[in-house]
C-alpha positions in Angstrom: -43.8 -52.5 -13.0 -44.7 -52.2 -10.2 -42.8 -53.8 -7.4 -45.0 -53.5 -4.2 -44.3 -52.8 -0.6 -46.9 -54.1 2.0 -47.6 -53.3 5.5 -48.0 -56.0 8.3 -51.5 -56.6 7.4 -50.4 -57.4 3.7 -52.0 -54.1 2.3 -50.0 -52.3 -0.4 -48.4 -49.1 1.0 -46.0 -48.3 -1.9 -45.4 -48.9 -5.5 -41.8 -49.0 -7.1 -40.2 -49.2 -10.4 -37.4 -51.4 -9.3 -37.3 -53.9 -6.3 -36.9 -52.0 -3.0 -35.8 -55.2 -1.3 -34.8 -58.6 -2.3 -38.1 -60.1 -1.4 -40.1 -57.6 -3.1 -43.2 -58.8 -5.1 -44.0 -57.8 -8.6 -47.5 -57.3 -9.8 -49.0 -56.3 -13.0 -50.3 -52.6 -13.2 -53.8 -54.0 -13.8 -53.8 -56.2 -10.8 -56.8 -55.5 -8.6 -54.8 -54.8 -5.5 -52.6 -52.3 -7.6 -55.7 -50.8 -8.9 -57.2 -50.5 -5.4 -54.0 -48.9 -4.1 -54.2 -46.3 -6.8 -57.7 -45.5 -6.1 -57.0 -44.9 -2.4 -54.0 -42.7 -3.3 -56.2 -40.7 -5.8 -58.9 -40.2 -3.2 -56.1 -39.3 -0.6 -54.9 -36.5 -2.9 -58.4 -35.2 -3.5 -59.0 -35.0 0.1 -55.7 -33.0 0.4 -56.6 -30.7 -2.4 -60.0 -30.1 -1.0 -58.4 -29.3 2.6 -56.0 -27.1 1.0 -58.5 -25.2 -1.0 -60.5 -24.3 2.1 -57.4 -23.3 4.3 -57.7 -19.6 3.1 -61.4 -19.5 4.0 -60.8 -21.1 7.3 -58.0 -18.7 8.0 -60.5 -15.8 7.4 -63.0 -17.3 9.5 -60.6 -17.6 12.5 -59.7 -14.0 12.1 -63.2 -12.8 12.2 -63.8 -15.0 15.2 -60.7 -13.5 17.0 -62.0 -10.0 16.1 -65.5 -10.8 17.4 -64.1 -12.3 20.8 -62.1 -9.1 21.2 -65.0 -6.9 20.4 -67.1 -8.8 22.9 -64.2 -8.4 25.4 -63.8 -12.1 25.9 -60.1 -11.5 26.0 -57.6 -8.7 25.0 -55.4 -8.9 21.8 -52.3 -8.5 23.8 -53.1 -11.8 25.6 -52.5 -13.8 22.3 -49.0 -14.9 21.8 -46.7 -12.4 20.2 -46.2 -14.4 17.0 -50.0 -14.6 16.8 -50.4 -10.9 17.2 -48.0 -10.3 14.5 -49.5 -12.7 11.9 -53.0 -11.3 12.7 -51.7 -7.7 12.5 -49.8 -8.4 9.2 -53.0 -9.8 7.7 -55.2 -7.1 8.7 -52.7 -4.5 7.4 -52.7 -6.3 4.1 -56.3 -6.6 3.9 -56.7 -2.9 4.5 -54.0 -2.1 1.9 -56.0 -4.4 -0.6 -59.2 -2.5 0.2 -57.5 0.9 -0.5 -56.2 -0.4 -3.8 -59.7 -1.7 -4.7 -61.1 1.6 -3.8 -58.7 3.4 -6.1 -59.3 1.0 -9.1 -63.0 1.4 -8.8 -62.7 5.3 -8.7 -60.6 5.1 -11.8 -63.1 3.1 -13.5 -65.7 5.8 -12.9 -63.5 8.4 -14.6 -63.9 6.8 -18.1 
């Protein structure tokens, strides 16, 4: 292992346990090209994880931005597509419900 697939420029784009084609090339796992490919993949996965970890925060920023634009009367909520209205409304209700639960929990803590 591994057999490699290359793009038109000759750069490794895939690794395989078995030859995917008759003309597949085998390289040692320690080959510099294989190591470079694995580093690129690890960096790519790290970027994907970083982007995913900020998705929640970015969604909240967008929600707050939409609220601000509505408050400043830049546009009206009903001008948004129905699917967007539904998603924003659902998230707003869920946040309100979570806030209510948090208030109940903190009130219970004060009892003891």
